[in-house]
C-alpha positions in Angstrom: 28.7 70.2 92.3 28.6 69.1 95.9 31.5 67.8 97.9 29.9 64.4 98.0 29.6 64.4 94.2 33.3 65.4 94.0 34.4 62.5 96.3 32.3 60.0 94.4 33.8 61.2 91.1 37.3 60.9 92.6 36.6 57.3 93.8 35.2 56.4 90.3 38.3 57.8 88.6 40.6 55.9 91.0 38.7 52.7 90.2 39.0 53.2 86.4 42.6 54.4 86.3 43.9 52.3 89.1 45.5 55.4 90.7 44.6 57.2 94.0 45.2 60.8 94.6 48.1 61.4 97.0 45.8 62.9 99.7 44.0 59.7 99.9 47.2 57.6 100.3 48.0 56.7 103.9 51.6 55.6 103.5 54.3 57.0 101.2 56.8 54.9 99.6 60.0 53.8 101.3 62.3 56.5 99.8 59.7 59.2 100.4 59.4 58.0 104.0 63.2 58.2 104.5 63.1 61.7 103.2 60.3 62.6 105.6 62.4 61.2 108.5 65.4 63.3 107.5 63.2 66.4 107.3 61.7 65.4 110.7 65.1 65.3 112.3 65.8 68.8 110.9 62.5 70.1 112.3 63.1 68.5 115.7 66.6 69.9 115.9 65.1 73.4 115.4 62.2 72.9 117.8 62.6 74.5 121.3 60.3 71.9 122.8 62.9 69.2 122.3 65.3 69.0 125.2 68.7 70.4 124.4 70.6 67.2 125.5 68.7 65.1 123.0 69.9 67.3 120.1 73.4 65.9 120.6 72.4 62.4 119.4 72.2 63.3 115.7 75.5 65.1 115.8 77.2 62.2 117.7 76.0 59.8 115.0 77.3 62.2 112.3 80.6 62.5 114.1 80.9 58.7 113.9 81.0 59.1 110.2 84.0 61.5 110.4 85.9 59.6 113.1 88.8 57.6 111.8 88.2 54.6 114.0 85.2 52.4 113.0 83.5 49.2 114.1 84.2 47.8 110.7 87.0 49.7 108.9 86.2 51.4 105.6 88.9 49.4 103.9 86.4 46.5 103.6 84.6 47.5 100.4 80.9 47.5 101.3 80.7 46.6 105.0 82.6 49.6 106.1 80.2 52.0 104.5 77.2 50.0 105.6 78.2 50.1 109.3 78.6 53.9 109.0 75.1 54.2 107.6 73.6 51.8 110.2 75.1 53.9 113.0 73.9 57.2 111.5 70.3 55.8 110.8 70.2 54.3 114.3 71.2 57.5 115.9 68.6 59.4 114.0 65.9 56.9 114.8 66.8 57.0 118.6 66.6 60.8 118.4 63.2 60.7 116.9 61.9 58.0 119.4 63.2 59.9 122.4 61.8 63.3 121.3 58.5 64.3 122.9 55.8 62.4 121.0 53.4 65.4 120.6 56.2 67.4 119.0 57.2 64.5 116.7 53.6 63.9 115.7 53.0 67.7 115.0 56.0 68.0 112.8 55.5 64.7 111.0 51.8 65.6 110.2 53.0 69.0 108.9 55.5 67.2 106.7 53.0 64.7 105.5 50.5 67.5 104.7 53.1 69.4 102.7 53.8 66.2 100.7 50.0 65.6 100.1 49.6 62.6 102.4 46.9 62.0 105.0 48.0 62.9 108.6 48.9 60.1 111.0 46.2 59.1 113.5 47.2 59.1 117.1 47.3 55.5 118.5 46.1 56.3 122.0 43.5 58.7 123.2 44.3 60.0 126.7 41.3 62.3 126.9 39.6 60.1 129.4 42.4 60.4 131.9 43.1 63.4 134.1 46.8 63.5 133.5 49.1 62.4 130.8 47.9 58.8 130.6 46.9 55.8 132.6 48.5 55.2 136.0 50.5 52.0 136.0 51.4 50.7 139.4 54.3 48.1 139.6 54.6 46.2 142.9 58.0 44.7 143.1 57.1 42.7 146.3 56.0 39.2 145.4 54.8 38.6 148.9 51.8 40.9 148.3 50.6 38.6 145.5 50.7 35.6 147.8 48.8 37.3 150.5 46.1 38.3 148.0 45.6 34.6 146.9 44.9 33.4 150.5 
């Protein structure tokens, strides 16, 4: 049986059963994605390519949970816990966003492969440029724009 026949049979089975194999799914569900993000933070904390000063962000967010003073006190039944979780999730998200993108993509693709999901596609291809990306020049002098129009 060739690979093409196997792929066709898998497509046929997904049409009849209504289910796709995990490897063909592009996006996991919400809870699985949260779990992947938590594992991503763990891998980024252990990676030497992530700057040391960035690794303080998750610990500061966790420290907020233990700190006795809160934005909304924990005495308020639900709101107190929600603000703690919001600060923790925001701190972890900022840490992921500030980490080097190539490191984040490498670890996230590894995690997705272990879970049986397709790897993420990179959104921009910088192969056509000599350095890290396109050069963007910002001219703060509005006079130069008026001179060009004349």
